[in-house]
All heavy atoms as an XYZ file, in Angstrom:
939
protein
N       0.835     -1.162     -0.012
C      -0.029     -0.001      0.010
C       0.863      1.238      0.000
O       1.980      1.261      0.638
C      -0.897      0.044      1.199
C      -1.932     -0.971      1.262
S      -3.107     -0.573      2.551
C      -4.551     -0.247      1.445
N       0.382      2.245     -0.742
C       1.064      3.536     -0.766
C       0.730      4.327      0.546
O      -0.359      4.228      1.016
C       0.592      4.420     -1.916
C       0.982      3.822     -3.259
C       0.546      4.779     -4.347
C       0.965      4.277     -5.648
N       0.563      5.178     -6.811
N       1.734      5.156      0.927
C       1.449      6.024      2.080
C       0.757      7.246      1.609
O       1.275      7.920      0.691
C       2.755      6.367      2.758
C       3.406      5.188      3.512
C       4.548      5.720      4.346
C       5.178      4.544      5.097
N       6.258      4.933      5.950
N      -0.380      7.572      2.220
C      -1.180      8.768      1.797
C      -1.226      9.835      2.925
O      -2.080     10.659      2.846
C      -2.590      8.294      1.315
O      -3.216      7.668      2.453
C      -2.476      7.474      0.150
N      -0.390      9.728      3.897
C      -0.552     10.640      4.977
C      -0.001     12.027      4.437
O       0.905     12.213      3.729
C       0.383     10.257      6.126
O       1.792     10.224      5.696
N      -0.769     13.092      4.724
C      -0.555     14.381      4.288
C      -1.271     14.795      2.951
O      -1.236     15.892      2.589
N      -1.836     13.799      2.294
C      -2.515     14.048      0.951
C      -3.702     15.044      1.183
O      -3.867     15.937      0.418
C      -3.015     12.722      0.455
C      -3.814     12.992     -0.880
C      -4.362     11.640     -1.442
O      -4.091     10.602     -0.910
N      -5.178     11.793     -2.477
N      -4.475     14.875      2.282
C      -5.605     15.738      2.480
C      -5.132     17.182      2.790
O      -5.748     18.145      2.299
C      -6.430     15.254      3.681
N      -4.028     17.305      3.472
C      -3.465     18.708      3.789
C      -3.118     19.328      2.444
O      -3.420     20.506      2.278
C      -2.280     18.559      4.763
C      -1.660     19.898      5.119
C      -2.655     20.769      5.838
C      -0.432     19.670      5.960
N      -2.362     18.629      1.542
C      -1.984     19.172      0.312
C      -3.198     19.603     -0.472
O      -3.195     20.713     -1.136
C      -1.072     18.165     -0.457
C      -0.796     18.703     -1.882
C       0.190     17.984      0.264
N      -4.184     18.765     -0.583
C      -5.421     19.043     -1.340
C      -6.144     20.361     -0.733
O      -6.585     21.232     -1.445
C      -6.417     17.930     -1.371
C      -5.876     16.763     -2.249
C      -6.717     15.520     -2.135
O      -7.709     15.568     -1.337
O      -6.352     14.587     -2.802
N      -6.160     20.414      0.589
C      -6.742     21.531      1.264
C      -6.015     22.865      0.901
O      -6.628     23.850      0.632
C      -6.748     21.250      2.732
C      -7.286     22.419      3.555
C      -8.641     22.686      3.590
C      -6.418     23.291      4.279
C      -9.136     23.771      4.309
C      -6.936     24.322      5.089
C      -8.266     24.616      5.016
N      -4.674     22.817      0.906
C      -3.900     23.987      0.661
C      -4.076     24.375     -0.772
O      -4.039     25.587     -1.137
C      -2.393     23.685      1.017
C      -1.455     24.807      0.494
C      -2.181     23.601      2.540
N      -4.250     23.449     -1.704
C      -4.479     23.798     -3.071
C      -5.883     24.460     -3.346
O      -6.002     25.377     -4.125
C      -4.353     22.593     -4.022
C      -2.882     22.076     -4.096
C      -2.886     20.761     -4.884
C      -2.007     23.094     -4.816
N      -6.880     23.963     -2.618
C      -8.250     24.424     -2.835
C      -8.602     25.685     -2.041
O      -9.454     26.483     -2.459
C      -9.259     23.288     -2.493
C      -9.052     22.060     -3.400
C     -10.673     23.748     -2.508
C      -9.251     22.379     -4.861
N      -7.951     25.901     -0.894
C      -8.291     27.036      0.065
C      -8.266     28.381     -0.715
O      -9.170     29.170     -0.474
C      -7.382     27.024      1.245
C      -7.740     28.065      2.252
C      -9.065     27.839      2.918
C      -6.585     28.110      3.374
N      -7.235     28.755     -1.437
C      -7.211     30.105     -2.024
C      -8.389     30.250     -3.017
O      -8.997     31.348     -3.065
C      -5.905     30.164     -2.823
C      -5.055     29.081     -2.250
C      -5.928     28.075     -1.709
N      -8.726     29.249     -3.779
C      -9.865     29.349     -4.692
C     -11.169     29.553     -3.929
O     -11.970     30.345     -4.319
C      -9.911     28.112     -5.651
C      -8.616     28.080     -6.469
C     -11.109     28.123     -6.489
C      -8.402     26.823     -7.169
N     -11.303     28.774     -2.941
C     -12.483     28.804     -2.069
C     -12.659     30.219     -1.467
O     -13.754     30.847     -1.456
C     -12.513     27.788     -0.957
C     -13.638     27.844     -0.050
C     -14.959     27.437     -0.470
C     -13.467     28.296      1.238
C     -15.982     27.558      0.382
C     -14.572     28.384      2.126
C     -15.829     28.026      1.656
N     -11.512     30.805     -0.931
C     -11.642     32.099     -0.276
C     -11.855     33.157     -1.282
O     -12.641     34.153     -1.045
C     -10.293     32.420      0.509
C     -10.122     31.574      1.724
C      -8.703     31.969      2.316
C     -11.122     31.889      2.783
N     -11.325     33.072     -2.459
C     -11.623     33.993     -3.596
C     -13.092     34.042     -3.918
O     -13.695     35.081     -4.069
C     -10.788     33.715     -4.856
C     -10.937     34.626     -5.974
C     -10.309     35.982     -5.595
C     -10.234     34.087     -7.236
N     -13.689     32.810     -4.007
C     -15.133     32.754     -4.299
C     -15.981     33.324     -3.134
O     -17.005     33.954     -3.425
C     -15.580     31.350     -4.583
C     -14.993     30.720     -5.871
C     -15.366     29.271     -5.902
C     -15.638     31.416     -7.108
N     -15.591     33.066     -1.955
C     -16.388     33.621     -0.781
C     -16.302     35.162     -0.788
O     -17.374     35.798     -0.689
C     -15.824     32.986      0.538
C     -16.357     33.782      1.772
C     -16.172     31.568      0.618
N     -15.081     35.717     -0.839
C     -14.966     37.184     -0.814
C     -15.606     37.855     -2.099
O     -16.229     38.925     -1.966
C     -13.537     37.592     -0.683
C     -13.021     37.341      0.703
C     -11.917     36.528      0.880
C     -13.572     37.969      1.833
C     -11.476     36.290      2.214
C     -13.129     37.710      3.105
C     -12.029     36.853      3.325
N     -15.480     37.250     -3.249
C     -16.158     37.769     -4.392
C     -17.670     37.746     -4.239
O     -18.368     38.707     -4.654
C     -15.748     36.995     -5.666
N     -18.221     36.706     -3.618
C     -19.643     36.681     -3.400
C     -20.131     37.799     -2.413
O     -21.137     38.312     -2.584
C     -20.092     35.308     -2.798
O     -19.777     34.327     -3.711
N     -19.301     38.025     -1.349
C     -19.535     39.082     -0.515
C     -19.563     40.449     -1.136
O     -20.412     41.291     -0.987
C     -18.585     39.117      0.685
C     -18.819     37.822      1.536
C     -18.700     40.324      1.578
C     -17.807     37.549      2.628
N     -18.500     40.686     -1.999
C     -18.389     41.935     -2.765
C     -19.604     42.139     -3.653
O     -20.204     43.208     -3.717
C     -17.143     42.007     -3.538
C     -15.919     42.352     -2.720
O     -16.153     43.036     -1.677
O     -14.841     42.030     -3.079
N     -20.013     41.110     -4.450
C     -21.163     41.263     -5.348
C     -22.444     41.420     -4.530
O     -23.322     42.196     -4.972
C     -21.291     40.019     -6.271
C     -20.365     40.109     -7.384
C     -19.427     39.108     -7.640
C     -20.340     41.138     -8.336
C     -18.495     39.147     -8.693
C     -19.484     41.235     -9.377
C     -18.557     40.226     -9.557
N     -22.593     40.762     -3.411
C     -23.757     40.951     -2.574
C     -23.810     42.383     -2.038
O     -24.839     42.957     -1.972
N     -22.653     43.007     -1.685
C     -22.574     44.339     -1.182
C     -22.980     45.354     -2.277
O     -23.728     46.275     -2.097
C     -21.147     44.692     -0.779
O     -20.832     43.818      0.347
C     -21.039     46.121     -0.218
N     -22.525     45.055     -3.572
C     -22.937     45.958     -4.656
C     -24.372     45.907     -4.905
O     -25.057     46.896     -5.064
C     -22.091     45.532     -5.937
C     -20.623     45.865     -5.797
C     -22.676     46.178     -7.190
C     -19.688     45.322     -6.888
N     -24.953     44.720     -4.916
C     -26.449     44.575     -5.133
C     -27.149     45.287     -4.047
O     -28.161     45.929     -4.255
C     -26.741     43.123     -5.285
C     -26.220     42.540     -6.598
C     -28.318     42.933     -5.260
C     -26.282     41.045     -6.749
N     -26.777     45.129     -2.837
C     -27.435     45.658     -1.648
C     -27.417     47.198     -1.715
O     -28.337     47.915     -1.445
C     -26.804     45.169     -0.343
C     -27.318     45.873      0.821
C     -28.674     45.600      1.300
C     -26.586     46.751      1.644
C     -29.111     46.250      2.473
C     -27.077     47.340      2.757
C     -28.373     47.046      3.187
O     -28.952     47.714      4.327
N     -26.185     47.779     -2.044
C     -26.016     49.211     -2.104
C     -26.845     49.796     -3.285
O     -27.320     50.901     -3.182
C     -24.555     49.590     -2.280
C     -23.760     49.421     -1.023
C     -24.197     50.147      0.216
O     -24.807     51.266      0.017
O     -24.042     49.792      1.344
N     -26.959     48.998     -4.389
C     -27.835     49.455     -5.504
C     -29.278     49.538     -5.041
O     -29.971     50.508     -5.365
C     -27.647     48.507     -6.633
C     -28.088     49.052     -7.952
C     -27.509     48.255     -9.052
C     -27.794     48.662    -10.346
N     -27.318     49.969    -10.731
N     -29.701     48.615     -4.246
C     -31.136     48.652     -3.779
C     -31.284     49.832     -2.757
O     -32.247     50.483     -2.869
C     -31.386     47.307     -2.973
C     -32.570     47.311     -2.102
C     -33.858     47.164     -2.724
C     -32.565     47.460     -0.776
C     -35.019     47.201     -1.998
C     -33.704     47.427     -0.037
C     -34.976     47.360     -0.638
O     -36.037     47.375      0.119
N     -30.253     50.090     -1.886
C     -30.394     51.206     -0.987
C     -30.426     52.518     -1.732
O     -31.056     53.416     -1.342
C     -29.301     51.134      0.045
C     -29.431     50.196      1.089
C     -28.388     50.157      2.207
N     -28.378     51.498      2.800
C     -27.378     51.946      3.514
N     -26.376     51.192      3.761
N     -27.452     53.085      4.112
N     -29.632     52.559     -2.857
C     -29.529     53.734     -3.610
C     -30.884     54.135     -4.288
O     -31.246     55.284     -4.371
C     -28.477     53.681     -4.690
C     -27.692     54.896     -5.184
C     -27.103     55.625     -3.867
C     -26.553     54.513     -6.080
N     -31.553     53.054     -4.672
C     -32.969     53.273     -5.230
C     -33.843     53.893     -4.174
O     -34.664     54.771     -4.577
C     -33.503     51.982     -5.743
C     -32.835     51.428     -6.981
C     -33.310     50.039     -7.352
O     -34.015     49.352     -6.576
N     -32.880     49.588     -8.562
N     -33.737     53.350     -2.984
C     -34.602     53.960     -1.908
C     -34.165     55.454     -1.597
O     -35.049     56.255     -1.348
C     -34.465     53.143     -0.628
C     -35.162     51.824     -0.793
O     -35.986     51.606     -1.610
N     -34.767     50.787      0.026
N     -32.871     55.682     -1.561
C     -32.363     57.049     -1.391
C     -32.806     57.983     -2.508
O     -33.161     59.178     -2.264
C     -30.855     57.007     -1.262
C     -30.350     56.349     -0.041
O     -31.029     56.281      0.965
O     -29.190     55.880     -0.119
N     -32.908     57.430     -3.687
C     -33.392     58.235     -4.784
C     -34.806     58.675     -4.687
O     -35.161     59.786     -4.973
C     -33.202     57.448     -6.098
C     -33.132     58.202     -7.390
C     -32.151     59.301     -7.444
C     -32.849     57.208     -8.532
N     -35.674     57.771     -4.105
C     -36.974     58.203     -3.845
C     -37.124     59.329     -2.807
O     -37.904     60.226     -3.039
C     -37.794     56.916     -3.314
C     -38.047     55.942     -4.428
O     -38.044     56.286     -5.688
O     -38.244     54.714     -4.059
N     -36.316     59.277     -1.744
C     -36.314     60.298     -0.806
C     -35.852     61.601     -1.390
O     -36.443     62.690     -1.217
C     -35.454     59.914      0.431
C     -35.283     61.077      1.318
C     -35.924     58.668      1.049
N     -34.790     61.610     -2.191
C     -34.293     62.747     -2.853
C     -35.251     63.373     -3.833
O     -35.463     64.552     -3.892
C     -32.915     62.425     -3.525
C     -32.439     63.653     -4.418
C     -31.811     62.206     -2.476
N     -35.945     62.473     -4.496
C     -36.964     62.917     -5.493
C     -38.040     63.692     -4.782
O     -38.528     64.784     -5.211
C     -37.592     61.758     -6.265
C     -38.705     62.164     -7.190
C     -39.511     60.974     -7.711
C     -40.279     60.416     -6.558
N     -41.688     60.464     -6.658
N     -38.561     63.196     -3.606
C     -39.601     63.819     -2.826
C     -39.085     65.245     -2.344
O     -39.861     66.200     -2.403
C     -40.098     62.965     -1.750
C     -40.773     61.761     -2.132
O     -41.281     61.704     -3.283
O     -40.849     60.822     -1.377
N     -37.907     65.264     -1.935
C     -37.313     66.572     -1.456
C     -37.110     67.561     -2.630
O     -37.361     68.717     -2.484
C     -35.997     66.303     -0.722
C     -36.107     65.605      0.601
C     -34.659     65.263      1.067
C     -36.823     66.340      1.584
N     -36.709     66.936     -3.789
C     -36.492     67.832     -4.981
C     -37.824     68.386     -5.415
O     -37.897     69.621     -5.849
C     -35.900     67.027     -6.108
C     -35.793     67.783     -7.331
C     -34.720     68.733     -7.587
C     -36.605     67.561     -8.389
C     -34.587     69.367     -8.743
C     -36.523     68.246     -9.619
C     -35.519     69.165     -9.730
O     -35.340     69.845    -10.898
N     -38.863     67.647     -5.442
C     -40.215     68.108     -5.892
C     -40.792     69.164     -4.966
O     -41.656     69.876     -5.323
C     -41.142     66.928     -6.073
C     -40.806     66.015     -7.228
C     -41.750     64.807     -7.393
O     -42.318     64.420     -6.364
O     -41.792     64.331     -8.464
N     -40.348     69.233     -3.737
C     -40.814     70.196     -2.718
C     -39.820     71.339     -2.544
O     -39.953     72.155     -1.668
C     -41.242     69.557     -1.436
O     -40.048     68.918     -0.955
C     -42.365     68.669     -1.584
N     -38.803     71.404     -3.450
C     -37.803     72.459     -3.466
C     -37.048     72.636     -2.082
O     -36.896     73.682     -1.588
C     -38.415     73.777     -3.924
C     -38.820     73.756     -5.359
O     -38.136     73.168     -6.207
N     -39.961     74.377     -5.618
N     -36.614     71.477     -1.561
C     -35.895     71.530     -0.250
C     -34.427     71.134     -0.504
O     -33.969     70.121     -0.099
C     -36.575     70.673      0.769
C     -38.009     71.136      0.976
C     -38.821     70.548      2.041
N     -38.574     69.110      2.391
C     -39.441     68.216      2.803
N     -40.662     68.654      2.967
N     -39.196     67.058      3.066
N     -33.709     72.069     -1.149
C     -32.371     71.764     -1.523
C     -31.418     71.576     -0.340
O     -30.539     70.750     -0.302
C     -31.786     72.979     -2.384
C     -32.406     72.998     -3.773
C     -31.975     71.867     -4.641
O     -30.906     71.328     -4.487
O     -32.812     71.408     -5.409
N     -31.557     72.361      0.752
C     -30.709     72.179      1.909
C     -30.888     70.852      2.570
O     -29.906     70.228      2.988
C     -31.010     73.271      2.967
C     -30.352     74.641      2.645
C     -30.621     75.637      3.768
O     -31.572     75.515      4.495
N     -29.663     76.523      3.855
N     -32.120     70.386      2.624
C     -32.366     68.980      3.182
C     -31.725     67.916      2.316
O     -31.305     66.905      2.779
C     -33.847     68.784      3.358
C     -34.390     69.688      4.437
C     -35.862     69.447      4.625
O     -36.396     68.312      4.505
O     -36.615     70.431      4.945
N     -31.757     68.234      0.962
C     -31.182     67.239      0.010
C     -29.685     67.106      0.358
O     -29.149     65.991      0.466
C     -31.397     67.609     -1.454
C     -32.849     67.429     -1.795
C     -30.559     66.789     -2.454
C     -33.251     67.945     -3.198
N     -29.028     68.222      0.405
C     -27.564     68.276      0.697
C     -27.242     67.635      1.982
O     -26.259     66.824      2.166
C     -26.989     69.648      0.638
C     -26.882     70.192     -0.760
C     -26.046     69.294     -1.684
O     -25.021     68.720     -1.330
N     -26.594     69.070     -2.864
N     -28.083     67.913      3.043
C     -27.878     67.248      4.353
C     -27.972     65.795      4.276
O     -27.211     65.024      4.824
C     -28.843     67.857      5.392
C     -28.691     67.303      6.768
N     -27.636     67.454      7.573
C     -29.540     66.473      7.338
C     -27.805     66.774      8.663
N     -28.995     66.168      8.597
N     -28.988     65.336      3.555
C     -29.333     63.875      3.462
C     -28.188     63.183      2.709
O     -27.751     62.074      3.084
C     -30.624     63.697      2.728
C     -31.031     62.278      2.562
C     -31.702     61.701      3.587
C     -30.810     61.565      1.388
C     -32.093     60.274      3.507
C     -31.168     60.217      1.269
C     -31.851     59.553      2.289
O     -32.191     58.332      2.194
N     -27.659     63.837      1.615
C     -26.575     63.225      0.891
C     -25.283     63.244      1.563
O     -24.570     62.239      1.518
C     -26.365     64.047     -0.436
C     -27.542     63.972     -1.466
C     -27.285     64.893     -2.632
C     -27.913     62.603     -1.924
N     -24.972     64.189      2.372
C     -23.705     64.228      3.222
C     -23.803     63.165      4.262
O     -22.831     62.508      4.540
C     -23.529     65.621      3.854
C     -23.169     66.640      2.799
O     -22.709     66.312      1.734
N     -23.439     67.925      3.198
N     -25.023     62.991      4.812
C     -25.170     62.013      5.838
C     -24.985     60.557      5.352
O     -24.327     59.659      5.948
C     -26.576     62.138      6.446
C     -26.905     61.273      7.657
C     -28.271     61.511      8.147
O     -28.565     62.600      8.708
O     -29.155     60.571      7.990
N     -25.444     60.318      4.123
C     -25.324     58.982      3.488
C     -24.088     58.810      2.676
O     -23.889     57.733      2.020
C     -26.546     58.733      2.604
C     -27.888     58.792      3.289
C     -28.178     57.462      3.853
C     -29.595     57.449      4.417
N     -30.080     56.133      4.719
N     -23.274     59.869      2.531
C     -22.047     59.869      1.694
C     -22.333     59.490      0.253
O     -21.706     58.669     -0.372
C     -20.995     58.847      2.307
C     -20.569     59.233      3.702
C     -19.569     58.291      4.195
C     -19.134     58.704      5.649
N     -18.297     57.774      6.285
N     -23.268     60.266     -0.366
C     -23.708     60.125     -1.685
C     -23.362     61.352     -2.575
O     -23.192     62.423     -1.975
C     -25.196     59.868     -1.787
C     -25.744     58.740     -1.033
C     -27.297     58.680     -1.081
C     -25.281     57.412     -1.633
N     -23.207     61.119     -3.876
C     -22.982     62.272     -4.769
C     -24.212     62.271     -5.609
O     -24.837     61.318     -5.962
C     -21.746     61.930     -5.648
O     -20.593     61.795     -4.832
N     -24.557     63.577     -5.998
C     -25.718     63.748     -6.888
C     -25.318     64.572     -8.143
O     -24.363     65.417     -8.062
C     -26.797     64.474     -6.087
C     -28.141     64.492     -6.861
C     -26.367     65.938     -5.732
C     -29.262     64.829     -5.958
N     -26.010     64.349     -9.203
C     -25.834     65.164    -10.384
C     -27.309     65.298    -11.054
O     -28.119     64.396    -10.873
C     -24.890     64.656    -11.379
O     -25.234     63.401    -11.849
N     -27.461     66.351    -11.727
C     -28.793     66.637    -12.327
C     -28.496     66.766    -13.848
O     -27.494     67.368    -14.253
C     -29.411     67.907    -11.869
C     -29.732     67.949    -10.388
C     -28.854     68.536     -9.484
C     -30.890     67.383     -9.908
C     -29.123     68.514     -8.114
C     -31.131     67.324     -8.527
C     -30.257     67.938     -7.666
O     -30.616     67.960     -6.312
N     -29.533     66.460    -14.674
C     -29.506     66.651    -16.082
C     -30.846     67.280    -16.429
O     -31.842     66.643    -16.308
C     -29.239     65.403    -16.857
C     -29.188     65.624    -18.343
O     -29.099     66.755    -18.873
N     -29.254     64.522    -19.100
N     -30.808     68.547    -16.767
C     -32.077     69.323    -16.966
C     -32.381     69.364    -18.406
O     -31.559     69.609    -19.330
C     -31.877     70.783    -16.457
C     -31.647     70.794    -14.978
C     -30.368     70.990    -14.527
C     -32.710     70.654    -14.060
C     -30.159     71.156    -13.130
C     -32.452     70.751    -12.711
C     -31.178     70.986    -12.259
N     -33.670     69.222    -18.774
C     -34.253     69.569    -20.064
C     -35.497     70.464    -19.794
O     -35.735     70.776    -18.663
C     -34.679     68.289    -20.889
O     -35.703     67.641    -20.109
C     -33.485     67.334    -21.032
N     -36.176     70.814    -20.838
C     -37.219     71.736    -20.665
C     -38.412     71.067    -19.830
O     -39.058     71.691    -19.026
C     -37.881     72.166    -22.016
C     -36.920     73.195    -22.689
C     -37.624     73.721    -23.955
O     -38.865     73.635    -24.028
O     -36.892     74.039    -24.849
N     -38.632     69.817    -20.026
C     -39.787     69.157    -19.390
C     -39.354     68.102    -18.324
O     -40.219     67.673    -17.547
C     -40.700     68.470    -20.373
O     -39.951     67.562    -21.271
C     -41.378     69.499    -21.256
N     -38.115     67.661    -18.330
C     -37.673     66.644    -17.399
C     -36.457     66.920    -16.737
O     -35.606     67.699    -17.331
C     -37.549     65.279    -18.165
C     -38.782     64.705    -18.786
C     -39.061     64.887    -20.147
C     -39.771     64.129    -17.999
C     -40.211     64.421    -20.747
C     -40.927     63.654    -18.590
C     -41.166     63.844    -19.902
O     -42.310     63.382    -20.486
N     -36.255     66.450    -15.580
C     -34.934     66.518    -14.836
C     -34.577     65.078    -14.466
O     -35.385     64.330    -13.858
C     -35.103     67.307    -13.565
O     -35.516     68.674    -13.914
C     -33.781     67.361    -12.833
N     -33.342     64.753    -14.803
C     -32.825     63.381    -14.406
C     -31.867     63.563    -13.198
O     -30.911     64.346    -13.238
C     -32.009     62.755    -15.567
O     -32.907     62.673    -16.671
C     -31.528     61.372    -15.201
N     -32.191     62.910    -12.122
C     -31.452     62.900    -10.904
C     -30.566     61.622    -10.846
O     -31.114     60.557    -11.029
C     -32.342     62.995     -9.681
C     -33.257     64.135     -9.762
C     -31.488     62.974     -8.414
C     -34.368     64.179     -8.682
N     -29.245     61.827    -10.706
C     -28.376     60.646    -10.666
C     -27.672     60.637     -9.352
O     -26.992     61.603     -8.978
C     -27.333     60.685    -11.862
C     -26.397     59.464    -11.741
C     -27.994     60.752    -13.130
N     -27.848     59.542     -8.599
C     -27.093     59.337     -7.361
C     -25.969     58.419     -7.558
O     -26.093     57.374     -8.217
C     -28.065     58.883     -6.259
C     -29.079     59.824     -5.683
C     -29.900     59.137     -4.560
C     -28.442     61.048     -5.184
N     -24.885     58.664     -6.876
C     -23.714     57.813     -7.054
C     -23.146     57.527     -5.617
O     -23.054     58.409     -4.767
C     -22.628     58.492     -7.870
O     -23.124     58.867     -9.089
C     -21.414     57.583     -8.130
N     -22.634     56.288     -5.393
C     -21.949     55.892     -4.159
C     -20.709     55.079     -4.500
O     -20.738     54.271     -5.388
C     -22.929     55.122     -3.245
C     -22.230     54.804     -1.956
C     -23.218     54.309     -0.897
C     -22.543     54.168      0.421
N     -23.389     53.815      1.454
N     -19.649     55.374     -3.709
C     -18.484     54.587     -3.875
C     -18.406     53.450     -2.974
O     -18.748     53.536     -1.780
C     -17.217     55.426     -3.603
C     -17.016     56.576     -4.647
C     -15.774     57.373     -4.269
C     -15.586     58.498     -5.228
N     -14.475     59.386     -4.927
N     -18.003     52.223     -3.510
C     -17.935     51.093     -2.728
C     -16.495     50.496     -2.856
O     -16.079     50.339     -3.985
C     -18.965     49.940     -3.163
C     -20.362     50.515     -2.979
C     -18.739     48.713     -2.436
C     -21.429     49.614     -3.527
N     -15.852     50.219     -1.762
C     -14.578     49.564     -1.812
C     -14.619     48.057     -1.960
O     -15.418     47.419     -1.270
C     -13.742     49.921     -0.525
C     -13.406     51.412     -0.390
O     -13.086     52.001     -1.466
O     -13.410     51.874      0.747
N     -13.930     47.543     -2.921
C     -13.909     46.122     -3.278
C     -12.781     45.532     -2.418
O     -11.640     45.960     -2.564
C     -13.758     45.856     -4.729
C     -14.820     46.576     -5.522
C     -13.717     44.354     -5.072
C     -16.218     46.094     -5.371
N     -13.059     44.412     -1.741
C     -12.034     43.915     -0.873
C     -11.392     42.632     -1.502
O     -10.287     42.227     -1.008
C     -12.587     43.426      0.469
C     -13.601     42.408      0.491
S     -14.197     42.054      2.150
C     -15.436     40.926      1.888
N     -11.942     42.068     -2.475
C     -11.366     40.843     -3.071
C     -10.146     41.341     -4.012
O     -10.391     42.107     -4.825
C     -12.389     40.070     -3.999
O     -13.507     39.791     -3.123
C     -11.845     38.770     -4.463
N      -8.949     40.753     -3.798
C      -7.774     41.260     -4.488
C      -7.878     41.228     -6.046
O      -7.688     42.219     -6.685
C      -6.679     40.257     -4.027
C      -7.181     39.779     -2.731
C      -8.643     39.767     -2.798
N      -8.294     40.158     -6.637
C      -8.360     40.097     -8.135
C      -9.482     40.911     -8.581
O      -9.430     41.551     -9.633
N     -10.625     40.856     -7.954
C     -11.826     41.498     -8.370
C     -11.671     43.048     -8.261
O     -12.203     43.778     -9.073
C     -13.000     41.098     -7.431
C     -14.358     41.426     -7.897
C     -14.683     40.818     -9.255
C     -15.416     41.011     -6.902
N     -10.855     43.566     -7.369
C     -10.602     44.986     -7.200
C      -9.928     45.534     -8.437
O     -10.066     46.720     -8.750
C      -9.894     45.351     -5.899
O      -8.587     44.777     -5.936
N      -9.098     44.729     -9.024
C      -8.465     45.100    -10.323
C      -9.425     45.161    -11.480
O      -9.378     46.019    -12.412
C      -7.267     44.145    -10.673
C      -6.167     44.141     -9.631
C      -5.453     45.556     -9.447
O      -5.348     46.235    -10.482
N      -5.216     45.930     -8.277
N     -10.328     44.212    -11.508
C     -11.316     44.133    -12.591
C     -12.335     45.212    -12.539
O     -12.691     45.840    -13.471
C     -11.933     42.751    -12.658
C     -10.875     41.644    -12.937
C     -13.097     42.675    -13.618
C     -11.428     40.250    -12.642
N     -12.926     45.421    -11.356
C     -13.994     46.440    -11.124
C     -13.465     47.767    -10.839
O     -14.256     48.727    -10.584
C     -14.913     45.918     -9.998
C     -15.679     44.620    -10.350
C     -16.634     44.302     -9.151
C     -16.497     44.753    -11.546
N     -12.169     48.015    -10.696
C     -11.619     49.364    -10.426
C     -12.156     49.921     -9.055
O     -12.950     50.767     -9.063
C     -11.913     50.337    -11.548
C     -11.555     49.823    -12.928
C      -9.984     49.714    -13.041
C      -9.707     49.334    -14.487
N      -8.500     48.457    -14.664
N     -11.539     49.360     -8.056
C     -11.959     49.793     -6.720
C     -11.445     51.271     -6.464
O     -10.357     51.551     -6.864
C     -11.320     48.860     -5.635
O     -11.725     49.197     -4.339
N     -12.203     52.209     -5.918
C     -13.670     51.961     -5.507
C     -14.623     51.895     -6.656
O     -14.459     52.706     -7.619
C     -13.878     53.232     -4.620
C     -12.992     54.207     -5.158
C     -11.818     53.523     -5.650
N     -15.585     51.043     -6.530
C     -16.582     50.839     -7.567
C     -17.724     51.757     -7.333
O     -18.133     52.055     -6.231
C     -17.103     49.472     -7.419
C     -18.087     49.013     -8.534
C     -17.704     48.763     -9.774
C     -19.427     48.867     -8.239
C     -18.598     48.440    -10.802
C     -20.339     48.605     -9.195
C     -19.946     48.358    -10.461
O     -20.808     47.998    -11.425
N     -18.156     52.419     -8.471
C     -19.135     53.440     -8.444
C     -20.538     52.791     -8.764
O     -20.692     52.234     -9.838
C     -18.981     54.612     -9.381
C     -17.731     55.459     -9.120
C     -17.574     56.439    -10.212
C     -17.800     56.056     -7.792
N     -21.438     52.837     -7.795
C     -22.784     52.332     -8.016
C     -23.690     53.651     -8.321
O     -23.634     54.617     -7.623
C     -23.376     51.703     -6.788
C     -24.790     51.268     -6.959
C     -22.525     50.507     -6.428
N     -24.386     53.514     -9.438
C     -25.166     54.694     -9.952
C     -26.659     54.264    -10.126
O     -26.958     53.129    -10.531
C     -24.709     55.234    -11.265
C     -23.325     55.892    -11.164
C     -23.016     56.474    -12.592
C     -21.675     57.139    -12.529
N     -21.314     57.729    -13.779
N     -27.539     55.118     -9.659
C     -28.969     54.994     -9.989
C     -29.497     56.336    -10.399
O     -29.068     57.343     -9.932
C     -29.672     54.543     -8.651
C     -29.586     53.006     -8.411
C     -30.231     52.180     -9.411
O     -31.345     52.556     -9.885
O     -29.655     51.153     -9.768
N     -30.440     56.300    -11.354
C     -31.004     57.542    -11.910
C     -32.496     57.444    -11.872
O     -33.088     56.379    -11.983
C     -30.394     57.893    -13.259
O     -30.847     56.844    -14.194
N     -33.131     58.653    -11.886
C     -34.557     58.737    -11.912
C     -34.903     59.998    -12.717
O     -34.350     61.041    -12.466
C     -35.116     58.808    -10.482
C     -36.632     58.956    -10.323
C     -37.334     57.633    -10.730
C     -37.010     59.250     -8.930
N     -35.832     59.959    -13.584
C     -36.270     61.116    -14.353
C     -37.549     61.559    -13.792
O     -38.592     60.823    -13.564
C     -36.446     60.747    -15.825
O     -35.197     60.209    -16.307
C     -36.848     61.908    -16.685
N     -37.699     62.923    -13.532
C     -38.832     63.581    -12.965
C     -39.421     64.553    -13.937
O     -38.583     65.269    -14.491
C     -38.420     64.261    -11.628
C     -39.532     64.936    -10.987
C     -37.760     63.296    -10.648
N     -40.678     64.552    -14.054
C     -41.343     65.634    -14.920
C     -41.349     66.895    -14.163
O     -41.692     66.990    -13.061
C     -42.773     65.116    -15.137
C     -43.601     66.068    -16.037
C     -43.306     66.170    -17.388
C     -44.603     66.816    -15.467
C     -44.007     67.025    -18.171
C     -45.347     67.706    -16.255
C     -44.997     67.745    -17.647
N     -40.962     67.968    -14.924
C     -40.939     69.270    -14.285
C     -42.347     69.867    -14.465
O     -42.753     70.271    -15.602
C     -40.004     70.201    -15.089
C     -38.550     69.757    -14.837
O     -38.217     69.112    -13.829
N     -37.635     70.102    -15.754
N     -43.048     70.020    -13.338
C     -44.417     70.601    -13.408
C     -44.285     72.115    -13.454
O     -43.501     72.690    -12.594
C     -45.168     70.164    -12.085
N     -44.903     72.715    -14.360
C     -44.895     74.177    -14.449
C     -45.964     74.753    -13.666
O     -47.127     74.339    -13.652
C     -44.985     74.624    -15.896
O     -46.163     74.171    -16.421
C     -43.793     74.134    -16.640
N     -45.683     75.782    -12.858
C     -46.718     76.416    -12.064
C     -47.388     77.484    -12.966
O     -46.813     78.244    -13.618
C     -46.094     77.119    -10.812
C     -45.417     76.039     -9.906
C     -44.853     76.701     -8.682
O     -45.141     77.875     -8.393
O     -44.050     76.069     -7.997
N     -48.673     77.530    -12.753
C     -49.532     78.522    -13.540
C     -49.872     79.664    -12.707
O     -50.076     79.656    -11.525
C     -50.783     77.864    -14.068
O     -50.489     76.766    -14.892
C-alpha cells in the first residue's frame, strides 16, 4: 500500500485560495447589489425633497449617506443621478472592477410648471 499521509493537507492547501476568492467575491457582489437597492430607496427620498424644493435638506441627506448627486435638466424633465463609492475587498476583483466601484442609480422627474 502507498502512504497517503498528508494528502488531505496538500489538497486543502490547493483548494483554500480558490474557495476564499469565491467567498470574498460573493460578499463583494452581494454588497454591490445591496447598495444598489439602498440607492434606489435614497433616490425616492431625494426625489420627494426635490419636488418640494428643499435643496438644503437634500444636501444634508446626501452628506449623511455619503452620496454624490448630479442633475440633467431639459425643458420638461430632470434626471437625478445618485452615485456611491464602494470599496472592493477581493484582491483580483478590485483590479477588474476598479476599486472603489461606483454604483449609480438615476430617476427622471417631470418638471411641473406652475400657472
